[in-house]
C-alpha positions in Angstrom: -84.8 9.3 -20.8 -82.6 12.2 -22.0 -79.4 11.1 -23.7 -76.1 12.7 -22.6 -74.0 14.1 -25.4 -71.7 16.2 -23.4 -70.1 15.3 -20.1 -70.2 19.4 -19.2 -74.2 18.6 -18.8 -74.0 16.1 -16.1 -73.0 17.6 -12.7 -72.5 16.7 -9.1 -74.3 18.2 -6.4 -73.2 17.8 -2.7 -75.5 18.9 -0.2 -73.3 20.3 3.2 -75.0 22.5 5.4 -73.6 23.7 8.4 -74.9 23.3 12.1 -74.9 19.5 12.4 -75.6 18.2 16.1 -74.3 14.7 16.2 -71.0 15.6 15.2 -70.0 19.5 15.4 -68.8 20.4 11.9 -69.7 17.2 10.6 -69.0 17.8 6.9 -65.3 19.2 7.2 -64.0 17.5 10.2 -60.9 15.7 9.7 -61.3 12.5 8.6 -58.2 10.3 7.4 -56.1 13.3 6.5 -58.7 15.7 5.1 -61.8 17.1 5.3 -64.7 14.8 5.3 -66.5 16.9 2.3 -63.3 16.8 0.2 -63.5 12.7 -0.6 -66.6 13.1 -2.3 -65.7 16.2 -4.4 -62.5 14.6 -5.0 -64.4 11.4 -5.9 -66.6 13.5 -8.1 -64.0 15.8 -10.2 -62.1 12.2 -11.0 -65.1 10.9 -12.4 -65.3 10.6 -16.1 -68.9 11.5 -16.7 -69.2 14.0 -14.3 -68.4 17.7 -15.4 -68.7 20.6 -12.7 -69.0 19.7 -8.9 -71.1 22.0 -7.2 -71.6 22.2 -3.0 -75.0 23.5 -1.7 -74.0 25.3 1.7 -75.2 27.9 3.7 -71.5 27.7 6.1 -68.5 29.8 5.3 -66.1 27.4 6.5 -67.6 24.4 4.5 -67.6 26.9 1.2 -63.6 27.7 1.9 -63.1 23.8 1.9 -65.1 23.3 -0.8 -63.6 25.7 -3.1 -60.1 24.6 -2.0 -61.0 21.3 -3.5 -62.1 22.6 -6.4 -66.0 22.7 -6.3 -68.5 25.3 -7.2 -70.4 27.1 -4.4 -74.6 27.7 -4.3 -75.4 29.8 -1.2 -78.4 28.0 0.2 -80.7 30.2 2.0 -81.3 29.8 5.6 -85.1 28.4 5.0 -83.5 25.7 3.3 -80.8 24.9 6.2 -82.5 24.0 9.2 -82.6 20.4 10.8 -85.9 19.5 8.9 -84.9 20.8 5.4 -84.5 18.2 2.7 -81.9 17.4 0.3 -84.1 17.5 -2.4 -85.1 21.2 -1.6 -81.7 22.1 -1.5 -80.8 20.2 -5.0 -84.1 21.9 -6.2 -82.7 25.3 -5.1 -79.0 24.3 -6.6 -80.6 23.4 -10.1 -82.5 26.5 -10.5 -79.1 28.5 -10.0 -76.8 26.3 -12.1 -79.6 26.5 -15.2 -79.5 30.2 -15.3 -75.9 29.6 -16.8 -76.0 26.1 -18.3 -77.7 23.3 -19.5 -78.2 20.5 -17.1 -79.0 16.8 -18.3 -78.5 14.6 -15.4 -77.5 15.2 -11.6 -75.3 12.8 -9.6 -76.1 13.5 -5.9 -73.6 12.7 -3.7 -73.9 12.7 0.2 -70.5 14.0 2.2 -71.5 11.6 4.7 -70.5 8.4 2.5 -66.6 8.9 1.7 -66.0 5.1 1.3 -66.6 5.0 -2.8 -64.2 5.0 -5.8 -64.7 7.1 -8.5 -65.3 4.5 -10.5 -68.5 3.7 -8.6 -69.8 6.9 -9.8 -68.8 6.0 -13.5 -70.1 2.5 -13.2 -73.5 3.4 -11.7 -73.6 6.0 -14.6 -73.3 3.2 -17.1 -76.1 1.0 -15.2 -78.3 4.0 -15.1 -78.1 4.6 -19.2 -77.9 0.8 -19.6 -81.5 0.1 -17.7 -82.9 3.5 -19.6 -83.7 4.6 -15.9 -85.3 7.9 -14.6 -83.2 7.4 -11.6 -80.9 5.7 -9.6 -79.6 5.0 -6.0 -76.6 2.9 -4.5 -77.4 -0.1 -2.7 -75.8 -3.2 -0.7 -77.2 -6.6 -1.1 -78.0 -8.1 2.2 -78.8 -11.6 3.0 -80.1 -13.5 5.7 -81.0 -10.0 7.3 -83.9 -10.6 9.8 -85.6 -7.3 10.7 -88.4 -6.6 13.1 -90.9 -3.9 13.9 -92.2 -2.9 17.2 -96.2 -2.5 17.2 -97.3 -1.1 20.3 -95.6 -3.4 22.8 -95.1 -6.2 20.3 -92.5 -7.1 18.0 -92.9 -8.6 14.7 -91.0 -10.3 12.1 -90.8 -7.8 9.1 -88.2 -8.9 6.7 -88.8 -12.6 7.4 -91.6 -15.0 9.0 -89.8 -16.1 12.1 -92.6 -19.0 12.3 -91.2 -20.5 9.1 -87.4 -19.5 9.1 -86.0 -21.7 6.8 -82.6 -21.7 5.9 -80.7 -18.4 4.7 -80.0 -20.0 1.2 -83.6 -19.7 0.6 -84.5 -16.1 1.9 -84.5 -13.7 -1.0 -81.9 -10.9 -0.6 -82.6 -7.5 0.5 -81.3 -4.3 -0.7 -79.9 -1.7 1.5 -80.1 1.9 0.0 -76.7 3.0 1.5 -76.9 6.5 0.7 -73.7 6.8 -1.7 -74.8 7.7 -4.9 -77.9 9.0 -6.4 -79.0 10.0 -10.5 -81.7 11.6 -11.7 -82.8 14.2 -14.3 -84.0 17.4 -13.3 -87.2 16.9 -15.0 -87.8 14.0 -12.9 -86.7 15.7 -9.5 -89.4 18.8 -10.5 -91.7 16.1 -11.5 -91.4 14.0 -8.0 -90.1 16.3 -5.8 -88.0 13.3 -5.0 -84.4 12.2 -5.6 -86.2 9.0 -6.8 -89.1 8.7 -9.2 -90.4 7.0 -12.7 -88.4 4.0 -13.5 -86.0 3.4 -10.6 -82.9 1.3 -10.9 -80.5 0.1 -7.9 -76.3 0.2 -8.7 -75.1 -2.6 -6.1 -71.9 -1.7 -4.2 -70.0 -4.0 -2.0 -71.4 -3.8 1.6 -67.9 -2.2 2.9 -68.3 0.5 0.6 -71.7 1.3 2.0 -71.2 2.8 5.2 -72.2 6.3 6.0 -70.9 8.9 8.8 -74.3 10.0 11.1 -72.7 9.6 14.6 -69.3 9.6 16.1 -69.4 5.8 16.2 -69.4 5.5 12.8 -66.0 7.2 12.3 -63.8 4.4 13.0 -65.8 1.8 11.0 -65.5 4.2 7.7 -61.8 5.1 8.4 -61.2 1.4 8.7 -62.8 0.7 5.3 -61.8 3.7 3.8 -57.9 3.4 4.3 -58.1 -0.4 3.0 -59.8 0.6 0.1 -57.0 3.1 -0.5 -54.3 0.5 0.1 -56.1 -1.8 -2.4 -56.3 1.0 -5.3 -52.5 1.8 -4.8 -50.1 1.0 -8.2 -48.1 -2.3 -7.6 -44.3 -1.3 -6.9 -41.7 -3.6 -6.3 -38.0 -3.4 -5.8 -38.0 -4.5 -9.9 -39.5 -1.1 -10.2 -37.2 1.2 -7.7 -33.7 1.7 -7.0 -33.8 4.7 -4.7 -36.6 5.8 -1.9 -36.1 9.5 -0.9 -38.0 11.0 2.1 -38.6 14.5 2.7 -38.4 15.0 6.5 -41.0 17.3 7.9 -44.4 16.6 7.4 -43.3 13.0 6.3 -41.5 11.9 9.2 -43.0 14.3 11.4 -46.3 16.2 11.9 -44.9 19.3 10.6 -45.4 21.1 13.9 -42.2 22.1 16.0 -41.6 22.4 19.8 -39.4 25.8 20.2 -38.1 25.5 24.2 -37.2 28.7 25.9 -33.4 28.1 25.0 -34.5 28.1 21.2 -33.8 24.5 20.7 -36.5 22.9 18.6 -37.9 19.2 19.1 -40.4 17.3 16.9 -42.2 14.1 17.4 -40.9 11.1 15.2 -42.8 7.9 14.8 -40.9 4.6 16.0 -43.4 2.8 13.2 -41.0 4.6 10.8 -37.7 3.6 12.4 -38.9 0.1 12.3 -40.1 0.3 8.6 -36.9 1.8 7.6 -35.1 -0.8 9.1 -37.0 -3.3 7.1 -36.6 -2.0 4.0 -32.8 -1.6 4.5 -32.5 -5.8 5.2 -34.4 -5.8 2.1 -31.4 -4.1 0.1 -33.6 -0.9 -0.5 -31.6 2.3 -0.7 -32.9 4.9 1.4 -32.1 8.8 2.2 -33.5 12.0 3.9 -33.2 15.2 1.9 -34.5 18.3 3.4 -34.5 21.9 2.9 -33.9 22.7 6.4 -30.7 22.6 8.6 -31.5 21.3 11.4 -29.7 18.9 14.1 -33.0 17.5 15.1 -33.0 16.1 11.3 -29.5 14.7 11.7 -30.1 12.9 14.9 -32.9 11.3 13.6 -31.2 10.0 10.5 -28.5 9.0 12.6 -31.0 6.9 14.7 -32.3 5.1 12.2 -29.3 4.6 10.2 -30.0 6.2 6.8 -27.8 9.5 5.2 -29.2 12.6 5.5 -28.8 15.7 2.8 -29.9 18.8 4.4 -30.0 22.8 3.1 -31.1 21.4 -0.2 -32.5 24.5 -1.9 -33.4 23.2 -5.1 -34.6 19.6 -4.5 -35.3 18.9 -8.1 -31.7 19.6 -9.4 -30.2 17.8 -6.2 -32.1 14.8 -7.1 -31.4 15.0 -10.5 -27.3 15.6 -10.1 -27.2 12.8 -7.5 -29.1 10.3 -9.5 -26.5 11.2 -12.4 -23.8 10.7 -10.5 -25.0 7.4 -9.2 -26.1 6.2 -12.8 -29.9 5.9 -11.2 -32.7 6.2 -13.8 -35.1 8.9 -12.4 -38.0 6.7 -13.1 -36.8 4.3 -10.7 -36.9 6.9 -8.2 -39.7 6.9 -5.2 -40.0 10.6 -3.8 -42.2 11.1 -0.7 -43.1 14.5 -0.2 -45.8 16.6 1.3 -46.0 20.0 0.2 -45.5 22.8 -2.5 -41.8 22.6 -2.2 -41.6 19.0 -3.2 -43.9 19.3 -6.3 -40.9 20.1 -8.7 -38.7 17.0 -7.5 -42.0 14.7 -7.4 -42.6 15.9 -11.4 -39.1 14.2 -12.4 -39.4 11.0 -10.5 -40.8 8.0 -11.3 -43.0 7.2 -8.3 -43.8 10.5 -6.4 -45.8 9.4 -3.4 -47.6 11.8 -0.3 -48.7 11.5 2.5 -52.6 11.2 3.3 -52.7 14.8 4.6 -50.4 16.3 2.1 -51.6 19.4 0.4 -54.3 18.9 -2.5 -51.9 19.9 -5.2 -49.5 17.9 -4.3 -51.9 14.6 -3.7 -53.2 15.6 -7.3 -49.6 15.2 -8.6 -48.8 12.1 -6.5 -49.0 8.4 -7.9 -49.0 6.9 -4.5 -51.3 8.2 -1.6 -50.3 6.5 1.5 -52.8 5.8 4.0 -51.0 7.6 6.9 -50.7 11.4 7.7 -47.4 13.0 8.4 -45.6 11.9 11.6 -48.2 8.8 11.7 -46.5 6.2 10.2 -45.9 7.2 6.5 -42.7 5.1 5.9 -44.6 2.1 7.7 -47.6 2.5 5.4 -44.7 3.0 2.1 -43.1 -0.5 3.7 -46.7 -2.1 3.2 -47.4 -0.9 0.1 -43.9 -2.0 -1.2 -44.6 -5.4 0.0 -47.9 -6.0 -1.2 -48.6 -9.0 -3.1 -50.2 -7.1 -6.1 -48.4 -7.7 -9.3 
């Protein structure tokens, strides 16, 4: 196999054509706060072993999302974009385009429909690929006590076991379910076998909870459950020993960033009761909390009054305001946790020790956040923060 000398020669390719029948706009529908495709792009970009990330597509909307999250676009011809076109043909076409300008040693093929993976899964799969000196790799989940049957004409036949000698679960050999999350191969192997797998094949094992993928609408809540649980588990531990002050932006954090304008010009927003409960619980635990908002709006003041925490409005320069406040109150900025969601929060997030954001924050904000909460703005962001602050991780 080819020895990798340069990360730039390892590329990720994510095929994502338009025209899905099972779920309209499946590759870019909103999933856990961002377009489905974005999860795979971000995981590849965060990987230590991947250089450039490419998305092969025939769809302008998919291309726009891919570029927004930092991927390069390979425009796929329509003859390779139909329902019967294979991913292999799309990858071979993409490689032809990419290799016109750069050398490629290995391809990491990710499916956009498998968002429940960690960036470390990619890195560990690559390490396993090298250690086994493989030609190709697929990710899989080990399944035990999996009794499969097949239908032959009108008869059912046991397939993965002998139903007449079923034995004990512990005595059956494990099976390996190809989960579709990660494939690794060289361009040469792809061209030789015209298949993502060929030559010496090895499998990289992933937990079963990271082996679900989205093919139908019924798969969405299952994958969302496991992704949110995975995100919560990967957050850095933060406790009262680390933080002296919690500061919340209002719009896009305690609301969904939408506003209802009535005929008389009055504005209304929707707030989450779970956030109110979380603020009260955090207050009982002794956490110091406040709202800091750029806007001047009586709605913000009323909500702050309702949940009984101080609010500071008309703050044009949040960074300077927070710095001045902390200087007066003798609070170390490294012990401030700030929750923001948009570009005007970046400056203040850069000076606090614990920048945090909702799941649907602007991509640049998410890249700057130390904690990405597993709720969208207005959907219980402070409630999710309460869970993080009260996790048992040390």
